[in-house]
C-alpha positions as CSV (number, residue, x, y, z in Angstrom):
1,X,71.2,57.0,56.0
2,X,67.5,57.7,55.8
3,X,65.1,55.3,57.5
4,X,61.5,55.8,56.6
5,X,58.7,53.3,57.4
6,X,57.1,51.3,54.6
7,X,53.8,52.7,55.8
8,X,55.1,56.1,54.6
9,X,56.7,59.1,56.2
10,X,59.4,61.8,55.7
11,X,62.9,62.7,56.7
12,X,64.7,66.0,56.4
13,X,68.4,66.3,55.7
14,X,70.8,69.2,55.3
15,X,73.1,69.6,52.3
16,X,76.0,71.9,53.3
17,X,78.3,73.9,51.1
18,X,81.5,74.4,53.1
19,X,83.7,75.4,50.3
20,X,84.3,78.8,48.7
21,X,82.3,78.2,45.5
22,X,78.6,77.8,44.9
23,X,77.3,74.3,44.4
24,X,74.7,73.3,41.8
25,X,72.7,70.2,42.5
26,X,70.4,68.0,40.3
27,X,67.1,69.3,41.8
28,X,67.9,71.9,40.1
29,X,69.0,74.3,42.8
30,X,72.0,76.1,44.2
31,X,73.7,76.1,47.6
32,X,75.5,79.4,48.2
33,X,78.8,79.3,50.2
34,X,78.8,79.2,53.2
35,X,75.3,77.9,53.3
36,X,73.0,74.9,53.4
37,X,69.7,73.6,52.0
38,X,67.2,71.3,53.7
39,X,66.2,68.3,51.6
40,X,62.9,66.7,52.6
41,X,62.5,63.0,51.6
42,X,59.0,61.7,51.5
43,X,58.0,58.1,51.0
44,X,54.4,57.1,50.3
45,X,53.0,53.8,51.7
46,X,53.9,50.8,49.6
47,X,55.6,47.4,49.9
48,X,59.0,47.5,51.7
49,X,62.1,47.7,49.5
50,X,65.5,49.3,49.4
51,X,65.2,52.8,47.9
52,X,68.1,54.9,46.8
53,X,68.6,58.7,46.5
54,X,71.5,60.0,44.5
55,X,72.4,63.7,44.5
56,X,74.8,64.8,41.8
57,X,76.5,68.1,42.4
58,X,79.4,70.3,41.1
59,X,80.8,73.7,42.0
60,X,80.1,76.6,39.8
61,X,81.1,80.3,39.6
62,X,77.7,81.6,38.5
63,X,76.0,84.5,40.3
């Protein structure tokens, strides 16, 4: 869960690849095994509402 005030702010989260294969995510970016990437979420000031972030990922054998 990511709680950011309606007045704006940011939150940082870590996406971890714990498997043996590289992950590709929709940013586009890669997460090498075993490794992690920080994802920074920033919300600008505006009316309060429920925001959603969806990260699609899959494993890949690319170098």
